[in-house]
C-alpha positions in Angstrom: 57.4 234.3 134.5 53.5 235.3 133.2 55.3 237.8 131.1 58.1 235.9 129.6 54.7 233.2 128.4 52.2 235.9 127.2 55.5 237.1 125.1 56.0 234.0 123.8 52.3 233.6 123.1 52.0 236.7 121.5 55.4 235.6 119.2 53.9 232.5 118.3 50.5 234.1 117.1 52.2 236.9 115.2 54.3 234.0 113.7 51.6 232.0 112.5 49.4 235.0 111.0 52.3 235.7 109.2 53.2 232.2 107.8 49.3 232.3 106.7 49.1 235.5 105.3 52.3 234.8 103.2 51.6 230.9 102.6 47.7 232.0 101.1 49.0 234.8 99.0 51.4 231.9 97.7 49.6 229.4 96.8 46.6 232.2 95.6 48.8 233.2 92.9 49.8 229.5 91.9 45.8 228.5 91.8 45.2 231.8 90.1 47.7 231.1 87.6 46.9 227.4 86.7 43.1 228.3 86.6 44.3 230.6 83.7 46.1 228.2 82.2 43.1 225.6 82.1 41.1 228.5 80.9 43.3 229.2 77.9 43.5 225.1 77.0 39.7 225.2 76.6 39.9 228.1 75.0 42.0 226.8 72.1 40.2 223.4 71.7 37.1 225.9 71.6 38.9 227.2 68.7 39.3 224.2 66.8 36.3 222.6 67.5 34.5 225.8 66.1 36.3 225.7 62.6 34.2 223.8 60.9 35.4 221.1 58.1 33.9 221.7 54.7 32.0 219.1 53.9 33.2 217.4 50.4 31.0 218.6 47.2 30.9 216.3 44.4 29.6 217.2 41.4 26.5 215.8 39.6 29.0 214.4 37.0 31.0 212.8 39.9 28.0 211.2 41.3 27.2 210.0 37.9 30.9 208.5 37.2 30.6 206.8 40.8 27.1 205.2 40.3 28.3 204.1 36.6 31.0 202.2 37.8 29.4 200.8 41.0 26.8 199.1 38.6 29.2 197.9 35.9 31.1 196.6 38.7 28.1 194.6 40.5 29.2 195.9 43.7 26.3 195.0 46.3 24.1 198.1 47.5 24.2 198.2 51.2 21.8 201.5 51.5 19.2 199.3 51.5 20.1 196.5 54.5 17.9 198.0 57.1 15.1 197.8 54.9 15.3 194.1 53.4 17.0 191.1 54.7 20.1 190.9 52.5 21.8 193.2 50.2 20.8 194.1 47.0 23.0 193.5 43.9 23.4 196.1 41.0 23.2 192.9 38.3 21.5 189.4 37.9 23.7 186.8 39.0 23.8 182.9 38.5 22.2 181.4 41.7 22.1 177.2 42.7 19.3 175.5 41.8 18.6 175.0 45.9 18.7 179.0 46.1 15.7 179.0 43.3 12.8 180.8 44.4 13.9 180.7 48.3 14.1 185.0 48.1 10.1 185.1 47.9 10.6 186.3 44.2 8.2 185.6 41.5 9.6 182.6 39.5 9.8 182.6 35.6 10.8 180.2 33.2 13.0 181.4 30.2 14.1 179.2 27.0 17.6 179.8 25.3 17.9 178.6 21.9 21.1 177.4 20.3 21.0 180.5 17.9 21.6 182.4 21.0 17.3 183.6 21.2 16.1 184.1 25.2 11.8 183.9 25.1 9.7 184.0 27.7 7.3 181.4 28.5 5.0 182.7 25.6 7.8 182.5 23.3 8.1 186.0 23.3 11.7 187.3 22.4 13.6 188.6 25.3 15.2 192.2 23.9 17.2 193.3 26.8 18.8 190.0 28.1 21.4 192.0 29.9 19.2 193.4 32.1 17.0 190.9 32.7 19.5 188.2 33.6 23.0 189.2 32.2 24.4 188.1 29.5 27.5 186.5 31.5 24.7 184.1 33.4 23.7 182.2 29.7 27.7 180.9 30.1 26.5 178.7 33.2 24.8 175.8 31.9 26.5 172.8 33.1 27.4 174.5 36.3 25.1 172.9 38.2 23.0 171.6 36.1 23.4 170.1 32.3 20.1 172.1 30.8 19.4 174.7 33.3 20.5 178.2 35.0 18.8 179.7 37.9 19.8 183.2 38.2 18.5 186.0 40.5 17.7 189.8 39.7 17.4 191.6 42.6 16.4 194.9 40.8 13.7 193.2 39.2 12.7 191.3 42.7 12.3 187.6 39.9 14.2 184.6 40.0 14.6 183.0 36.4 14.9 179.4 35.5 16.5 179.0 31.7 16.4 176.4 30.0 18.5 175.1 27.2 17.2 173.9 24.1 19.3 172.6 21.6 16.9 173.5 18.6 17.1 177.3 16.7 14.4 179.7 17.8 13.2 179.8 14.0 13.4 175.9 13.5 10.4 175.3 16.4 6.9 175.2 16.2 5.1 178.3 17.8 8.0 180.6 16.5 7.6 184.1 15.2 7.9 184.4 11.2 
């Protein structure tokens, strides 16, 4: 009986060792295949990441044309938002009387005469009306008030009050000869 017990125990041990060895080799092969697959996948991803996408190159003419388009169409310049409270507009624009002087800009009074002459407070003729207040703003009399228009120029950092005078410039006192 002891002999049968020893034979049974020896068979169980030999069977267990053989099963362990076979499963060990089988699952080691499966694990090695999976590890190799993962390595290949990451190698492919790494190759894709290593491929540099070329940055678009713009010529000076392209950049100049883009800047001109932005300026002429009156788009807002958002590049200085972090530096300032409000974005800067490329062109002067009409504001309401309540907004006049609120931007902590200096204010100036200008006079617009019936003959189309714009002057400063010392009766000097403004030569570059477009840059200072914009020709379009002179069409806004009566929008808020009949005889005045308020214009903000963020580029020059100035608010302008333009007063309408129904006289011709050369008919007024203190005019240029």
